[in-house]
Each structure stands twice: as structure tokens, then as C-alpha cells.
PAZAPA-4460 file (N, C-alpha, C; in steps of 0.05 Angstrom, whole numbers, plus 32768, in hexadecimal, padded with zeros to 4 digits):
% residues 68
    n_x    n_y    n_z   ca_x   ca_y   ca_z    c_x    c_y    c_z   seq   type   mol
   88F1   8685   8461   890A   8690   8465   891E   868C   848D     1      M     A
   8932   867C   8484   893A   8681   849F   8950   8696   84A8     2      T     A
   8954   869B   84C0   8961   86B2   84C9   8981   86A4   84D0     3      L     A
   8998   86A7   84D3   89AE   869C   84DB   89A6   869D   84FB     4      R     A
   89B5   868C   850A   89B6   8683   8528   89CF   8696   852A     5      K     A
   89CA   86A2   8547   89E6   86AE   854F   89DA   86C8   855B     6      G     A
   89F3   86D4   856A   89F1   86EF   8575   8A03   86FF   856D     7      S     A
   8A15   8702   855E   8A2D   8711   8557   8A25   8724   853D     8      T     A
   8A31   8741   8541   8A25   8753   8534   8A24   874B   8518     9      K     A
   8A33   873B   8505   8A34   8739   84EF   8A1A   8723   84E2    10      S     A
   8A0F   8712   84F4   89FD   8701   84F8   89E4   8715   84FC    11      V     A
   89E2   871C   850C   89C9   8732   8509   89CE   8745   84F2    12      I     A
   89DD   8750   84EB   89E5   8761   84D2   89D5   8756   84B9    13      R     A
   89DD   873E   84B8   89D0   872C   84A2   89B4   8722   84A6    14      S     A
   89B0   8723   84BC   8993   8713   84C2   8982   8731   84B6    15      N     A
   898D   8745   84B8   8981   875E   84BE   896E   876A   849A    16      I     A
   898C   875D   848D   8994   8762   846F   897C   874A   8466    17      K     A
   8978   8735   8469   896B   8723   8463   8953   8726   8466    18      A     A
   894C   8734   847E   892E   8731   847F   8925   874A   8472    19      L     A
   8938   8763   846A   892D   8776   8450   892B   876D   8439    20      L     A
   8941   8760   8433   8940   874C   8418   8923   8741   840F    21      K     A
   8925   8732   8424   8902   871D   8423   88F1   8733   8424    22      E     A
   88E8   8745   8436   88CF   8755   8435   88D6   8761   8419    23      A     A
   88E6   876D   840E   88E3   877E   83F1   88DD   876A   83DE    24      K     A
   88E8   8756   83E1   88E5   8746   83CC   88C8   8737   83C6    25      L     A
   88B5   8733   83E5   88A1   872B   83E5   888D   874A   83DF    26      A     A
   8891   875F   83E0   888A   8772   83DE   8876   8782   83F2    27      G     A
   8882   8774   8408   8877   8778   8429   8887   8793   842F    28      K     A
   887C   87A3   8437   8888   87BA   8445   8895   87AF   8460    29      P     A
   88AC   87B4   8468   88B6   87B1   8483   88C5   87C8   848A    30      I     A
   88C6   87CF   84A2   88D7   87EA   84A8   88F7   87E4   84B4    31      T     A
   890A   87EA   84AF   8922   87E6   84B5   8920   87D9   84D3    32      T     A
   8911   87F4   84EE   890F   87EB   8505   8902   87D3   850D    33      K     A
   88F1   87CD   84F8   88E4   87A9   84FF   88F8   879A   84F3    34      K     A
   8905   879B   84DD   8921   8792   84D6   8933   8785   84EB    35      A     A
   8936   879E   84FE   894D   87A1   850D   8943   878A   8523    36      V     A
   892C   8794   852D   891E   8783   8542   8915   8761   853D    37      A     A
   8911   875E   852D   8915   8746   8527   8925   8736   852A    38      L     A
   893D   873A   851E   895C   8737   8521   8964   8738   853B    39      A     A
   8965   8749   854F   8971   874D   8564   895A   872F   8579    40      M     A
   893E   8730   8571   8932   871F   857F   893B   8702   857F    41      N     A
   8942   8702   8564   8952   86E2   8557   8968   86D7   856A    42      K     A
   8973   86F2   8564   8993   86F1   8575   8993   86ED   859C    43      A     A
   897B   86F9   85A2   8975   86F4   85BF   897C   870B   85CF    44      G     A
   897B   871C   85B1   898A   873B   85C5   8976   8754   85C9    45      K     A
   8973   8761   85E1   895D   8774   85D9   8958   878C   85CD    46      S     A
   8970   8795   85CA   896D   87AF   85C1   898F   87B7   85B1    47      K     A
   8998   87CE   85A0   89AC   87D0   859E   89BC   87DE   85B2    48      L     A
   89D9   87E4   85AD   89E6   87EC   85C4   89E6   880A   85C2    49      S     A
   89F1   881A   85D0   89F4   8839   85C7   8A05   8839   85B2    50      K     A
   8A1D   882D   85B4   8A2C   8835   85A2   8A23   8826   858B    51      K     A
   8A10   8817   8588   8A0C   880C   8574   89F4   8820   855E    52      D     A
   89E3   882D   8574   89D6   8842   8569   89EA   8859   8562    53      I     A
   89F3   8861   8570   8A08   887A   8566   8A12   8876   8549    54      R     A
   8A1E   8859   8544   8A27   8856   8524   8A17   8859   8513    55      K     A
   89FE   8849   851F   89EB   8851   8501   89D9   8868   84FF    56      R     A
   89DB   887F   8516   89D9   8898   8511   89EB   88A2   8503    57      A     A
   89FF   88A2   8509   8A1B   88A9   84F0   8A19   88A4   84D8    58      A     A
   8A11   8889   84D1   8A0C   887B   84B0   89F7   888D   84A8    59      L     A
   89E5   888C   84B5   89CC   88A4   84A7   89D4   88BE   84A1    60      S     A
   89DB   88C7   84B6   89E9   88E3   84B3   89FC   88E7   849D    61      L     A
   8A02   88D1   8490   8A1E   88CF   8480   8A11   88D2   8461    62      Q     A
   89FF   88BF   8467   89E7   88B8   8450   89DD   88D4   8449    63      K     A
   89CE   88DB   845F   89C1   88F3   8453   89D0   890C   844E    64      K     A
   89EB   890E   8455   89FF   8922   844B   8A09   891E   842C    65      L     A
   8A14   8909   8425   8A14   8902   8404   89FE   8903   83F7    66      K     A
   89E5   8905   83FA   89CD   890D   83ED   89C9   8924   83E9    67      K     A
   89D7   8936   83F9   89D6   894F   83F5   89E8   895E   83E9    68      A     A
***
């Protein structure tokens, strides 16, 4: 599997999705944190920005509230 080159949010997002999909098809467990780390490493970035972390936390909270 090849990951896309680039460091934009859309490229990183698509790489994360591709990693998770590939792992699911192969039957190998991979956590979202690992997929994010691999995609960020490919993009040449070290970590998510504070804004991205807040956005991810807000989306996670929304999903939990919808389930309840």
C-alpha cells in the first residue's frame, strides 16, 4: 500500500483512512493513534496542532452524545 505524498490536512486525512481500511482488510488491529502517527510521519509533521486536538475531541464527544 502506498500513502499519498504531501502535508496538507486532506492528504493526512486520506492517509489515515487508508491505513485504517488496509488494517481492517488484513485483519490486523491498528489503533487510530498509530494510524495518525504513521500519517503524520509520512507528512513530515511531528504532532497534531492544539486546534486539531480540540476538533477531534469535540467530534468524539458529539459521537458519544448521539449514541446516548
